[in-house]
C-alpha positions in Angstrom: -84.9 127.0 74.9 -83.4 126.7 71.4 -81.9 123.3 72.3 -85.3 122.0 73.4 -87.0 123.0 70.2 -84.1 122.7 67.7 -85.7 119.9 65.8 -89.0 121.8 65.5 -87.1 124.8 64.2 -85.2 122.6 61.7 -88.5 121.1 60.6 -89.9 124.5 59.7 -86.6 125.5 57.9 -87.0 122.3 55.8 -90.6 123.1 55.0 -89.6 126.6 54.0 -86.9 125.1 51.8 -89.5 122.8 50.2 -91.6 125.9 49.6 -88.6 127.3 47.7 -89.0 124.5 45.1 -91.9 126.2 43.4 -90.1 129.6 43.4 -87.1 128.0 41.8 -89.3 126.2 39.3 -90.6 129.6 38.1 -87.1 131.1 38.0 -85.6 128.3 35.9 -86.3 128.8 32.2 -85.4 125.4 30.8 -88.2 122.9 30.0 -89.6 120.7 32.8 -88.0 117.4 31.7 -84.5 118.9 31.7 -85.1 120.7 34.9 -86.1 117.5 36.7 -83.1 115.7 35.1 -80.6 118.2 36.5 -82.4 118.4 39.9 -82.3 114.7 40.4 -78.7 114.3 39.0 -77.3 117.0 41.3 -79.2 115.6 44.3 -77.9 112.1 43.6 -74.3 113.4 43.6 -74.9 115.2 46.9 -76.5 112.2 48.6 -73.7 109.9 47.4 -71.1 112.2 48.9 -73.1 112.2 52.2 -73.3 108.4 52.1 -69.6 108.1 51.5 -68.8 110.4 54.4 -71.1 108.5 56.8 -70.1 105.1 55.3 -73.8 104.3 54.7 -74.3 101.1 52.8 -76.2 101.1 49.5 -76.9 97.4 49.8 -80.6 96.5 49.0 -82.4 93.3 48.0 -83.2 92.8 44.3 -86.9 92.8 45.0 -86.8 96.0 46.9 -84.6 97.6 44.3 -87.1 96.9 41.5 -90.0 98.2 43.5 -88.2 101.4 44.6 -86.9 102.2 41.1 -90.5 101.9 39.7 -91.8 104.3 42.4 -89.0 106.6 41.2 -90.7 106.6 37.8 -93.9 107.9 39.4 -91.9 110.6 41.3 -90.3 111.7 38.0 -93.6 112.2 36.3 -94.9 113.9 39.5 -92.1 116.5 39.4 -92.3 117.0 35.6 -96.1 117.7 35.8 -95.5 119.9 38.9 -92.9 122.2 37.3 -94.8 122.3 34.0 -97.9 123.4 36.1 -95.9 126.3 37.4 -94.8 127.3 33.9 -98.4 127.0 32.6 -99.9 129.0 35.5 -98.0 130.4 38.5 -96.6 129.3 41.9 -99.7 130.0 43.9 -102.1 128.1 41.7 -99.8 125.1 41.3 -99.1 124.8 45.0 -102.7 125.0 46.1 -103.9 122.5 43.5 -101.0 120.2 44.6 -102.5 120.3 48.1 -105.4 118.2 46.8 -103.0 115.2 47.3 -104.9 114.8 50.6 -108.0 113.9 48.7 -106.3 111.4 46.5 -104.5 109.8 49.5 -107.9 109.2 51.2 -109.0 107.3 48.1 -105.8 105.5 47.3 -104.6 104.5 50.8 -107.7 102.2 51.6 -107.1 100.3 48.3 -103.5 99.3 49.3 -104.0 98.9 53.0 -107.4 97.1 52.5 -109.5 99.2 54.8 -112.8 101.1 54.4 -112.8 104.8 53.6 -113.6 106.7 56.8 -116.6 109.1 56.8 -114.5 112.2 57.6 -112.2 111.4 54.7 -115.2 111.6 52.3 -116.3 114.9 53.9 -112.9 116.4 53.7 -112.6 115.1 50.1 -115.8 116.9 49.1 -114.5 120.1 50.9 -111.3 120.0 48.9 -113.3 119.6 45.6 -115.4 122.7 46.6 -112.2 124.6 47.3 -110.7 123.6 43.9 -114.0 124.5 42.3 -113.6 128.1 43.6 -110.1 128.2 42.2 -111.1 126.7 38.8 -114.0 129.1 38.5 -112.2 132.3 39.3 -108.8 131.5 37.7 -110.0 129.7 34.5 -107.2 131.2 32.5 -104.8 128.9 34.3 -106.8 125.8 33.5 -103.9 123.8 31.9 -101.7 124.5 34.9 -104.4 123.5 37.3 -105.0 120.2 35.6 -101.3 119.4 35.5 -101.0 120.3 39.2 -104.0 118.0 40.2 -102.4 115.2 38.1 -99.1 115.9 40.0 -101.1 115.7 43.3 -102.6 112.3 42.4 -99.1 111.0 41.6 -97.7 112.4 44.9 -100.4 110.6 46.8 -99.7 107.4 44.9 -95.9 107.3 45.6 -96.5 108.4 49.3 -98.8 105.4 49.8 -96.3 103.1 48.1 -93.6 104.4 50.3 -95.7 103.6 53.3 -95.5 100.0 52.2 -91.8 100.1 51.2 -90.7 101.5 54.6 -91.8 98.3 56.3 -89.0 96.4 54.6 -86.4 99.0 53.5 -84.6 101.9 55.2 -85.9 105.4 54.5 -82.5 106.6 53.2 -82.2 103.7 50.7 -85.8 104.3 49.5 -85.1 107.9 48.8 -81.8 107.3 47.1 -83.1 104.5 44.7 -86.3 106.4 44.0 -84.2 109.4 42.9 -82.0 107.0 40.8 -85.2 105.6 39.2 -86.4 109.1 38.4 -83.0 110.0 36.9 -82.9 106.9 34.7 -86.4 107.3 33.3 -85.9 111.0 32.6 -82.5 110.3 31.0 -84.1 107.7 28.7 -86.9 110.1 27.7 -84.4 113.0 27.0 -82.1 110.7 24.9 -85.0 109.4 22.9 -86.6 112.8 22.3 -83.3 114.6 21.6 -82.0 111.6 19.7 -78.7 111.5 21.6 -77.9 115.2 20.9 -75.8 116.1 24.0 -75.8 119.8 23.1 -79.5 119.8 24.1 -78.4 119.2 27.7 -76.7 122.6 28.0 -78.4 125.2 30.1 -78.0 129.0 30.6 -75.6 130.0 33.3 -78.4 131.8 35.2 -80.4 128.5 35.2 -77.4 126.5 36.4 -77.2 128.6 39.5 -80.8 128.0 40.5 -80.5 124.3 39.5 -77.6 123.8 41.9 -79.6 125.3 44.7 -82.6 123.2 43.8 -80.6 120.0 43.6 -78.4 120.5 46.7 -80.4 122.6 49.1 -84.0 121.7 48.2 -83.4 118.0 47.4 -80.2 116.5 48.8 -79.9 118.6 52.0 -83.7 118.6 52.6 -83.9 114.9 52.2 -81.0 114.2 54.6 -82.2 116.6 57.3 -85.9 115.5 57.0 -84.9 111.9 57.6 -83.1 112.8 60.8 -85.9 115.1 62.0 -88.5 112.3 61.6 -86.6 110.2 64.1 -87.1 112.9 66.8 -90.5 114.4 66.0 -94.0 112.7 65.9 -95.5 112.0 62.4 -98.4 114.3 63.3 -96.2 117.3 64.0 -94.3 116.6 60.7 -97.6 116.3 58.8 -99.0 119.5 60.2 -95.8 121.4 59.5 -95.4 120.1 55.9 -99.0 121.4 55.3 -97.6 124.9 55.7 -95.6 124.5 52.5 -98.2 126.1 50.1 -98.6 129.0 52.6 -94.9 129.7 52.7 -94.7 129.4 48.9 -97.6 131.7 48.2 -96.2 134.3 50.6 -92.7 134.1 49.0 -94.2 134.3 45.5 -96.3 137.3 46.4 -93.2 139.1 47.8 -91.1 138.3 44.6 -93.8 138.7 41.9 -96.6 140.8 43.4 -98.2 141.5 40.0 -98.4 138.0 38.5 -99.0 136.2 41.9 -101.8 138.4 43.2 -104.9 136.4 42.7 -108.7 136.9 42.8 -111.0 136.8 45.9 -112.3 133.5 44.7 -108.8 132.0 44.6 -108.1 132.9 48.2 -111.5 131.6 49.3 -110.7 128.3 47.6 -107.2 128.3 49.1 -108.5 128.8 52.6 -111.0 125.9 52.2 -108.3 123.5 50.8 -105.7 124.3 53.4 -108.1 124.3 56.4 -109.3 120.9 55.2 -105.8 119.6 55.1 -105.1 120.7 58.7 -108.4 119.2 59.9 -107.6 115.9 58.2 -104.2 115.8 60.0 -106.0 116.6 63.3 -108.6 113.8 62.8 -105.9 111.3 61.8 -103.9 112.1 64.9 -106.9 111.5 67.1 -107.7 108.3 65.4 -104.1 107.1 65.9 -104.2 107.9 69.6 -107.5 106.0 70.0 -106.0 103.0 68.2 -103.1 103.0 70.6 -105.4 103.2 73.6 -107.4 100.2 72.5 -104.4 98.0 71.6 
């Protein structure tokens, strides 16, 4: 029984690990730029060790390298705005607003793949806006965090769509590695310019270092390696549905750890239900559309 569903079990373990990202973002006290720098740096070391053990080649074309590094810049800004959103609000608010990436994907994807926006995508987009309206109305004190999280969601949608183009010509492992490298380079440049080469500014409290290592190794390097393998065995629809559970896992974990600061208003949970239900419906409709397309081919 366990052997039959081992990849599904691993998928939910990975989604739960992704959910830990927000929790760790709240636990780590250093600023968002330095947090992302350490996260990406530790993850790169972990992935390089894995590539060395598996003798995986880092060879990539110059054209693909430039494209992938540039997408890495988008990912860096996405992570910085995400972690800053948590610091400006809390885990629950940031994760639910981040879920609005479905709305942005429905608007961005047609532009790149040159197709019309489907009617159900518009309806679901409006539903997500209604859900976010509830959250904005009842949790207005977290306005800055919500705005940052929505920006982060838009950036997440953008690089996801770009990855959909890159994957046609480059291996998934290479894309992930060079995107992380691009993110590391741009954040390094930013920190060196802002801190004016003061290396002492890169020091972090011992308590933060512990969480950063977990974030870089478990939540980034390990999750990346295992998720790539899982996607070879499980359908994209199952993966999409499962990943949509991330905000639910994060909210539950946050409530258990910080019941006082993470307990939200009735309006917040109404908005959350609308947003998450819309995301699941979107995945369901996309799965049906994919099956119909295969039948007609």
